[in-house]
Backbone as CSV, one residue per row, in Angstrom:
resi,resn,N_x,N_y,N_z,CA_x,CA_y,CA_z,C_x,C_y,C_z
1,MET,95.482,96.176,140.831,95.891,94.761,141.021,94.683,93.845,140.935
2,ARG,94.887,92.692,140.271,93.794,91.764,139.990,93.856,90.583,140.973
3,ILE,92.715,90.334,141.637,92.654,89.267,142.671,91.569,88.281,142.299
4,LEU,91.930,86.986,142.261,90.993,85.922,142.004,90.272,85.553,143.300
5,VAL,88.929,85.424,143.237,88.147,84.911,144.404,87.552,83.577,143.917
6,ALA,88.094,82.472,144.421,87.625,81.144,144.040,86.820,80.559,145.196
7,ASP,85.507,80.520,145.037,84.577,80.020,146.092,83.267,79.664,145.444
8,ASP,82.617,78.574,145.917,81.375,78.177,145.305,80.142,78.842,145.900
9,ASP,80.401,79.800,146.814,79.293,80.513,147.499,79.138,81.906,146.845
10,PRO,77.998,82.177,146.145,77.803,83.468,145.498,77.823,84.640,146.509
11,PHE,77.419,84.399,147.745,77.429,85.439,148.779,78.866,85.884,149.058
12,ILE,79.774,84.903,149.118,81.163,85.229,149.379,81.746,86.034,148.221
13,HIS,81.373,85.674,146.974,81.807,86.458,145.820,81.388,87.928,145.972
14,LYS,80.102,88.086,146.307,79.587,89.474,146.422,80.220,90.217,147.574
15,LEU,80.359,89.600,148.731,80.927,90.231,149.908,82.365,90.647,149.671
16,ILE,83.193,89.721,149.216,84.621,90.039,149.003,84.778,90.991,147.835
17,GLY,83.976,90.794,146.798,84.074,91.650,145.620,83.818,93.125,145.962
18,ILE,82.781,93.369,146.759,82.435,94.752,147.162,83.635,95.416,147.872
19,HIS,84.214,94.687,148.824,85.298,95.279,149.629,86.600,95.398,148.840
20,LEU,86.848,94.451,147.957,88.049,94.590,147.098,87.953,95.805,146.172
21,LYS,86.786,95.988,145.592,86.588,97.147,144.689,86.723,98.467,145.399
22,LYS,86.198,98.522,146.672,86.332,99.738,147.457,87.795,100.108,147.681
23,GLU,88.649,99.080,147.778,90.085,99.336,148.022,90.890,99.486,146.733
24,GLY,90.153,99.508,145.619,90.847,99.732,144.314,91.348,98.484,143.618
25,PHE,91.034,97.308,144.166,91.446,96.066,143.519,90.437,95.659,142.452
26,GLU,90.874,94.802,141.521,89.972,94.286,140.493,89.724,92.825,140.770
27,PRO,88.518,92.469,141.269,88.267,91.036,141.543,87.799,90.320,140.290
28,VAL,88.248,89.034,140.170,87.728,88.156,139.149,87.275,86.878,139.877
29,PHE,86.259,86.186,139.391,85.623,85.149,140.206,85.653,83.768,139.508
30,ALA,85.621,82.729,140.334,85.486,81.372,139.894,84.708,80.593,140.954
31,SER,83.857,79.672,140.517,83.019,78.912,141.434,83.575,77.531,141.775
32,ASN,84.622,77.128,141.129,85.291,75.868,141.448,86.737,75.943,140.997
33,GLY,87.499,74.887,141.336,88.909,74.900,141.046,89.238,74.906,139.570
34,LEU,88.456,74.174,138.771,88.695,74.118,137.331,88.436,75.477,136.643
35,GLU,87.356,76.135,137.104,87.094,77.504,136.593,88.229,78.436,136.939
36,ALA,88.734,78.278,138.158,89.848,79.122,138.619,91.078,78.964,137.720
37,LEU,91.382,77.713,137.308,92.529,77.486,136.438,92.310,78.140,135.054
38,GLU,91.045,78.187,134.617,90.756,78.880,133.336,91.032,80.367,133.484
39,VAL,90.668,80.949,134.646,90.895,82.372,134.934,92.411,82.655,134.899
40,VAL,93.172,81.719,135.454,94.644,81.893,135.474,95.198,82.028,134.069
41,THR,94.654,81.241,133.129,95.162,81.296,131.751,94.735,82.561,131.014
42,GLU,93.631,83.184,131.503,93.075,84.379,130.810,93.568,85.705,131.397
43,HIS,93.997,85.693,132.658,94.354,86.965,133.330,95.688,86.797,134.069
44,GLU,96.385,87.902,134.178,97.509,87.986,135.089,96.985,88.315,136.466
45,LEU,97.339,87.485,137.450,96.814,87.645,138.794,97.907,88.050,139.772
46,ASP,97.551,88.924,140.712,98.503,89.344,141.764,98.282,88.511,143.029
47,LEU,97.101,87.910,143.202,96.801,87.155,144.407,95.530,86.355,144.152
48,ALA,95.357,85.252,144.915,94.130,84.464,144.854,93.613,84.213,146.259
49,ILE,92.276,84.396,146.424,91.602,84.059,147.679,90.814,82.765,147.353
50,VAL,91.193,81.698,148.074,90.716,80.332,147.680,90.004,79.627,148.803
51,ASP,88.794,79.219,148.567,88.071,78.390,149.532,88.551,76.940,149.451
52,VAL,88.644,76.288,150.588,89.118,74.910,150.634,88.129,73.969,149.999
53,MET,86.866,74.076,150.416,85.837,73.125,149.985,85.146,73.659,148.711
54,MET,85.552,73.110,147.546,84.959,73.509,146.258,84.739,72.255,145.414
55,PRO,83.721,72.256,144.567,83.519,71.112,143.681,84.568,71.049,142.542
56,LYS,84.675,69.880,141.925,85.530,69.617,140.778,87.017,69.623,141.090
57,MET,87.486,70.589,141.805,88.846,70.631,142.300,88.869,71.399,143.572
58,ASP,89.320,70.779,144.667,89.262,71.489,145.960,90.344,72.531,146.096
59,GLY,90.262,73.340,147.125,91.190,74.438,147.297,92.601,74.052,147.536
60,ILE,92.842,72.861,148.125,94.208,72.401,148.377,94.868,72.104,147.044
61,ALA,94.195,71.359,146.178,94.765,71.022,144.870,94.965,72.319,144.021
62,LEU,94.002,73.242,144.101,94.136,74.491,143.347,95.296,75.301,143.852
63,THR,95.476,75.379,145.163,96.572,76.156,145.743,97.927,75.604,145.296
64,GLU,98.029,74.273,145.214,99.275,73.659,144.730,99.604,74.128,143.317
65,ARG,98.545,74.194,142.476,98.746,74.623,141.086,99.093,76.130,141.042
66,LEU,98.398,76.927,141.856,98.684,78.383,141.841,100.094,78.661,142.330
67,ALA,100.532,77.892,143.326,101.881,78.109,143.855,102.963,77.864,142.785
68,THR,102.712,76.889,141.910,103.712,76.650,140.850,103.732,77.796,139.869
69,GLU,102.669,78.559,139.793,102.602,79.726,138.892,103.095,80.985,139.593
70,GLY,103.516,80.859,140.847,104.016,82.000,141.582,102.925,82.979,142.036
71,ILE,101.688,82.522,142.137,100.581,83.372,142.570,100.344,83.198,144.056
72,PRO,100.460,84.252,144.870,100.218,84.120,146.308,98.789,83.719,146.597
73,VAL,98.564,82.997,147.686,97.229,82.469,148.000,96.891,82.741,149.458
74,LEU,95.643,83.282,149.640,95.031,83.409,150.950,93.895,82.389,150.990
75,MET,93.992,81.384,151.852,92.995,80.343,151.900,91.849,80.682,152.874
76,LEU,90.633,80.337,152.497,89.459,80.470,153.336,88.914,79.081,153.636
77,THR,88.461,78.835,154.874,87.926,77.549,155.206,86.981,77.643,156.391
78,ALA,86.066,76.701,156.448,85.191,76.605,157.617,85.813,75.703,158.685
79,LYS,86.919,75.075,158.344,87.559,74.128,159.275,88.600,74.894,160.107
80,MET,88.705,74.507,161.363,89.552,75.247,162.291,90.714,74.430,162.827
81,SER,90.823,73.155,162.477,91.831,72.271,163.083,93.233,72.650,162.596
82,LEU,94.218,72.396,163.423,95.606,72.658,163.086,96.038,71.791,161.912
83,GLU,95.510,70.610,161.837,95.857,69.714,160.743,95.390,70.253,159.396
84,ASP,94.178,70.867,159.373,93.683,71.449,158.145,94.537,72.672,157.695
85,LYS,94.947,73.463,158.710,95.797,74.599,158.399,97.141,74.109,157.868
86,GLU,97.650,73.045,158.423,98.937,72.487,157.991,98.855,72.078,156.521
87,LYS,97.757,71.415,156.140,97.577,71.002,154.734,97.608,72.218,153.815
88,GLY,96.948,73.298,154.248,96.900,74.500,153.421,98.287,75.113,153.229
89,PHE,99.017,75.202,154.324,100.369,75.822,154.197,101.312,74.934,153.426
90,LEU,101.197,73.616,153.609,102.055,72.680,152.865,101.736,72.739,151.348
91,ALA,100.496,73.076,151.054,100.125,73.188,149.609,100.692,74.435,148.973
92,GLY,101.128,75.403,149.803,101.728,76.621,149.281,100.959,77.888,149.610
93,ALA,99.976,77.779,150.540,99.198,78.994,150.916,100.095,79.989,151.680
94,ASP,99.867,81.262,151.472,100.628,82.287,152.165,99.968,82.723,153.475
95,ASP,98.672,82.549,153.575,97.952,82.869,154.800,96.646,82.105,154.805
96,TYR,95.937,82.126,155.950,94.812,81.252,156.172,93.802,81.982,157.052
97,MET,92.526,81.990,156.607,91.459,82.592,157.429,90.292,81.617,157.578
98,VAL,89.711,81.614,158.772,88.578,80.734,159.015,87.281,81.521,158.880
99,LYS,86.299,80.914,158.179,84.952,81.516,158.063,84.176,81.305,159.341
100,PRO,83.291,82.231,159.699,83.105,83.548,159.085,84.271,84.509,159.424
101,PHE,84.461,85.484,158.594,85.605,86.379,158.791,85.121,87.843,158.680
102,GLU,85.924,88.713,159.219,85.664,90.159,159.101,86.288,90.630,157.787
103,PRO,85.530,91.235,156.894,86.094,91.733,155.646,87.285,92.659,155.863
104,LYS,87.256,93.459,156.910,88.371,94.371,157.180,89.650,93.615,157.453
105,GLU,89.523,92.498,158.220,90.722,91.712,158.513,91.226,91.019,157.230
106,LEU,90.306,90.574,156.407,90.707,89.967,155.143,91.521,90.953,154.313
107,LEU,91.102,92.202,154.260,91.863,93.208,153.511,93.225,93.477,154.099
108,PHE,93.303,93.476,155.458,94.615,93.603,156.108,95.551,92.497,155.611
109,ARG,95.036,91.300,155.581,95.872,90.124,155.209,96.224,90.176,153.737
110,VAL,95.295,90.578,152.913,95.573,90.712,151.461,96.721,91.679,151.241
111,ARG,96.667,92.869,151.920,97.706,93.883,151.734,99.051,93.322,152.216
112,ALA,99.051,92.596,153.352,100.292,92.075,153.903,100.914,91.087,152.951
113,ILE,100.124,90.207,152.335,100.640,89.223,151.361,101.205,89.926,150.171
114,LEU,100.529,90.927,149.667,100.965,91.683,148.487,102.282,92.393,148.784
115,ARG,102.414,92.955,149.986,103.682,93.628,150.345,104.831,92.630,150.313
116,ARG,104.605,91.438,150.912,105.656,90.419,150.909,105.992,89.970,149.499
117,SER,104.956,89.817,148.663,105.160,89.377,147.313,105.940,90.391,146.485
118,GLU,105.622,91.681,146.680,106.362,92.747,145.947,107.822,92.754,146.356
119,LYS,108.115,92.513,147.643,109.485,92.504,148.111,110.244,91.327,147.469
120,LEU,109.584,90.166,147.406,110.217,89.014,146.799,110.458,89.243,145.328
121,GLU,109.508,89.896,144.654,109.685,90.171,143.234,110.902,91.036,142.962
122,ARG,111.118,91.999,143.851,112.265,92.881,143.650,113.590,92.113,143.788
123,ASN,113.546,91.067,144.609,114.793,90.277,144.871,114.969,89.103,143.915
124,HIS,113.943,88.766,143.156,113.999,87.605,142.275,113.581,88.032,140.874
125,ILE,114.323,87.520,139.907,114.032,87.766,138.492,113.893,86.381,137.838
126,ARG,112.761,86.176,137.212,112.564,84.875,136.478,112.468,85.181,135.013
127,LEU,113.224,84.429,134.230,113.177,84.551,132.774,113.421,83.148,132.190
128,GLY,112.436,82.639,131.472,112.549,81.296,130.948,112.715,80.287,132.075
129,ASN,113.702,79.430,131.949,113.995,78.404,132.978,115.035,78.850,133.962
130,MET,115.252,80.199,133.983,116.309,80.748,134.856,115.687,81.639,135.927
131,LEU,116.204,81.474,137.178,115.769,82.317,138.302,117.010,82.969,138.911
132,ILE,116.998,84.303,138.974,118.083,85.061,139.573,117.689,85.532,140.934
133,ASN,118.495,85.212,141.947,118.228,85.617,143.327,119.211,86.723,143.660
134,ARG,118.685,87.930,143.816,119.601,89.080,144.037,120.079,89.126,145.488
135,GLN,119.450,88.356,146.391,119.888,88.335,147.774,121.066,87.389,147.984
136,THR,120.992,86.226,147.334,122.029,85.191,147.526,123.057,85.210,146.418
137,PHE,122.813,85.994,145.356,123.701,86.078,144.179,123.776,84.743,143.444
138,GLU,122.713,83.953,143.514,122.626,82.680,142.813,121.850,82.817,141.534
139,VAL,122.241,82.088,140.531,121.454,81.929,139.294,121.141,80.459,139.171
140,ARG,119.809,80.173,139.194,119.386,78.784,139.122,118.748,78.493,137.750
141,VAL,119.247,77.457,137.103,118.683,76.994,135.856,118.231,75.563,136.045
142,GLY,116.892,75.349,136.149,116.430,74.022,136.474,116.962,73.640,137.883
143,GLU,117.631,72.499,137.945,118.195,72.048,139.215,119.637,72.500,139.419
144,GLN,120.194,73.176,138.430,121.592,73.583,138.502,121.706,75.020,139.069
145,VAL,122.725,75.259,139.853,122.964,76.578,140.424,124.289,77.116,139.903
146,LEU,124.227,78.313,139.352,125.435,79.045,138.905,125.841,80.038,139.942
147,LEU,127.087,80.018,140.366,127.614,81.056,141.229,128.600,81.868,140.355
148,LEU,128.085,82.995,139.880,128.852,83.784,138.914,129.772,84.785,139.639
149,PRO,130.871,85.156,139.011,131.651,86.312,139.494,130.720,87.537,139.573
150,LEU,131.001,88.414,140.517,130.054,89.500,140.829,129.721,90.354,139.606
151,LYS,130.701,90.715,138.799,130.416,91.607,137.642,129.539,90.884,136.618
152,GLU,129.761,89.600,136.418,128.914,88.833,135.498,127.506,88.727,136.065
153,PHE,127.376,88.538,137.366,126.058,88.458,137.969,125.332,89.800,137.802
154,GLU,126.030,90.899,138.054,125.367,92.212,137.928,124.942,92.477,136.479
155,LEU,125.777,92.130,135.537,125.421,92.293,134.130,124.161,91.503,133.764
156,LEU,124.149,90.238,134.176,123.009,89.347,133.836,121.724,89.869,134.505
157,SER,121.789,90.214,135.775,120.584,90.625,136.498,120.058,91.985,135.962
158,ILE,120.980,92.898,135.558,120.486,94.165,135.007,119.772,93.940,133.697
159,MET,120.329,93.114,132.827,119.685,92.904,131.515,118.390,92.109,131.641
160,CYS,118.385,91.100,132.548,117.196,90.294,132.718,116.064,91.025,133.443
161,SER,116.421,92.062,134.194,115.392,92.837,134.880,114.476,93.568,133.910
162,LYS,114.971,93.796,132.705,114.152,94.412,131.630,114.432,93.648,130.327
163,ALA,113.894,92.422,130.314,114.118,91.567,129.132,113.585,92.236,127.898
164,ASP,114.263,92.060,126.779,113.923,92.586,125.485,114.270,94.064,125.313
165,MET,114.728,94.719,126.430,115.200,96.098,126.311,116.652,96.072,125.856
166,VAL,116.998,96.975,124.934,118.389,97.080,124.436,119.139,97.994,125.393
167,PHE,120.239,97.459,125.952,121.097,98.279,126.829,122.346,98.664,126.002
168,SER,122.632,99.956,125.981,123.826,100.372,125.289,125.070,99.939,126.036
169,ARG,126.198,99.851,125.360,127.435,99.456,126.045,127.776,100.443,127.156
170,ASP,127.539,101.760,126.870,127.846,102.769,127.901,126.967,102.562,129.120
171,GLN,125.675,102.281,128.908,124.772,102.043,130.062,125.276,100.909,130.952
172,LEU,125.668,99.829,130.303,126.120,98.656,131.077,127.438,98.949,131.783
173,MET,128.348,99.597,131.115,129.600,99.952,131.741,129.406,100.849,132.933
174,GLU,128.526,101.853,132.798,128.287,102.761,133.913,127.612,102.069,135.090
175,GLN,126.606,101.195,134.813,125.866,100.560,135.884,126.685,99.494,136.597
176,VAL,127.552,98.822,135.879,128.346,97.731,136.523,129.684,98.157,137.006
177,TRP,130.387,99.000,136.202,131.751,99.389,136.587,131.822,100.807,137.160
178,GLY,130.783,101.602,136.924,130.780,102.966,137.456,131.279,103.999,136.497
179,TYR,130.915,105.244,136.743,131.256,106.353,135.841,132.774,106.577,135.762
180,ASP,133.474,106.303,136.836,134.903,106.659,136.869,135.800,105.495,136.501
181,TYR,135.237,104.480,135.826,136.078,103.300,135.440,137.057,103.722,134.340
182,ASP,138.339,103.352,134.524,139.376,103.799,133.599,139.640,102.756,132.498
183,GLY,139.106,101.568,132.602,139.417,100.570,131.614,138.643,100.784,130.292
184,ASP,138.924,99.935,129.329,138.185,100.047,128.026,137.039,99.077,127.995
185,ASP,136.222,99.244,126.941,134.980,98.418,126.879,135.249,97.013,126.387
186,PHE,136.532,96.644,126.137,136.842,95.259,125.873,136.485,94.362,127.074
187,THR,136.569,94.995,128.275,136.184,94.269,129.482,134.765,93.795,129.417
188,LEU,133.878,94.681,128.931,132.420,94.320,128.785,132.298,93.142,127.813
189,THR,132.967,93.240,126.682,132.861,92.192,125.664,133.318,90.848,126.234
190,THR,134.344,90.868,127.011,134.851,89.610,127.617,133.842,89.002,128.586
191,HIS,133.231,89.876,129.387,132.245,89.364,130.391,131.013,88.835,129.689
192,ILE,130.570,89.484,128.636,129.397,89.021,127.910,129.721,87.629,127.265
193,LYS,130.894,87.489,126.702,131.278,86.229,126.110,131.308,85.117,127.146
194,ARG,131.832,85.368,128.302,131.818,84.373,129.360,130.414,84.000,129.815
195,LEU,129.578,85.036,129.939,128.177,84.774,130.353,127.500,83.905,129.333
196,ARG,127.634,84.188,128.073,127.013,83.364,127.032,127.434,81.910,127.165
197,SER,128.740,81.707,127.360,129.254,80.348,127.466,128.680,79.621,128.679
198,ARG,128.579,80.331,129.821,128.058,79.705,131.007,126.567,79.320,130.853
199,LEU,125.816,80.199,130.222,124.364,79.951,130.043,124.171,78.739,129.093
200,GLU,124.980,78.651,128.074,124.888,77.543,127.157,125.216,76.219,127.842
201,GLU,126.233,76.247,128.708,126.661,75.019,129.419,125.525,74.435,130.266
202,VAL,124.693,75.278,130.857,123.605,74.765,131.720,122.282,74.713,130.985
203,HIS,122.295,74.928,129.673,121.109,74.828,128.839,120.020,75.803,129.257
204,ALA,120.421,77.021,129.572,119.434,78.054,129.912,118.720,78.460,128.586
205,ASN,117.380,78.593,128.654,116.680,79.037,127.432,116.585,80.546,127.411
206,VAL,117.721,81.199,127.719,117.838,82.640,127.701,119.141,82.967,126.897
207,LYS,119.052,83.899,126.013,120.171,84.229,125.126,120.507,85.695,125.212
208,ILE,121.808,86.007,125.214,122.252,87.412,125.142,122.541,87.725,123.704
209,LEU,121.805,88.681,123.160,121.952,89.059,121.764,122.732,90.360,121.630
210,THR,123.547,90.423,120.576,124.246,91.680,120.266,123.363,92.485,119.297
211,VAL,123.107,93.762,119.665,122.390,94.655,118.796,123.445,95.574,118.158
212,ARG,123.702,95.305,116.911,124.851,95.940,116.249,124.801,97.465,116.319
213,GLY,125.907,98.040,116.755,126.024,99.480,116.858,125.431,100.090,118.089
214,ILE,124.772,99.241,118.925,124.137,99.815,120.125,124.628,99.113,121.406
215,GLY,124.387,97.847,121.504,124.767,97.127,122.749,124.207,95.714,122.806
216,TYR,123.502,95.382,123.892,123.032,94.015,124.123,121.623,93.988,124.676
217,LYS,120.968,92.822,124.503,119.709,92.577,125.151,119.587,91.075,125.424
218,VAL,118.721,90.688,126.359,118.474,89.256,126.571,117.056,88.958,126.129
219,GLU,116.846,87.740,125.688,115.519,87.281,125.354,115.399,85.816,125.642
220,GLU,114.163,85.393,125.906,113.888,83.969,126.126,113.841,83.266,124.805
221,ILE,114.489,82.078,124.761,114.443,81.245,123.558,113.259,80.337,123.619
222,GLN,112.376,80.405,122.657,111.169,79.569,122.648,111.499,78.166,122.167
């Protein structure tokens, strides 16, 4: 897992980097907020450790940007006031540590954030401008919320969980209706047709494609 360390103190880079590497993480570094944004464009990140006080772009502004990218943030600061902590959490931070800190505690908090993030990932699927929530059975496209019939929801979430993978008709029938389903596969065709219509109505940039002779796949429309 790759973790960004954004701090203008080289000692902090070295200290955190040593301990992250010992635990099997891959640290990448930035000395200010603008450098950190460049790192975001170059690497897929699992978490960011962000200092509040940095030149060019402070940690609060950086955290707001990272939160929009879905990157969890552990904030570091020399400030201890409740008001400062509130600013951090309102910006989208997942946790907050005050300097000086124990590296062992930082690692505890890093693991805890990653566990929470992995659980959320399992329950949420994002593709294009569409977000599928497997806990609430909601499909959100922009500001619009689709409440789909259960079978349509299951079909969409299965295909979107592995975008660009071709699912055979038999695979989808078995996963959604079960091995002992007595109906014919016209049922699947009907559900796919309805799903396509619903996605078009809300302008989702996700399309269900027919792969002739095999089945279906979803892909993001550029």
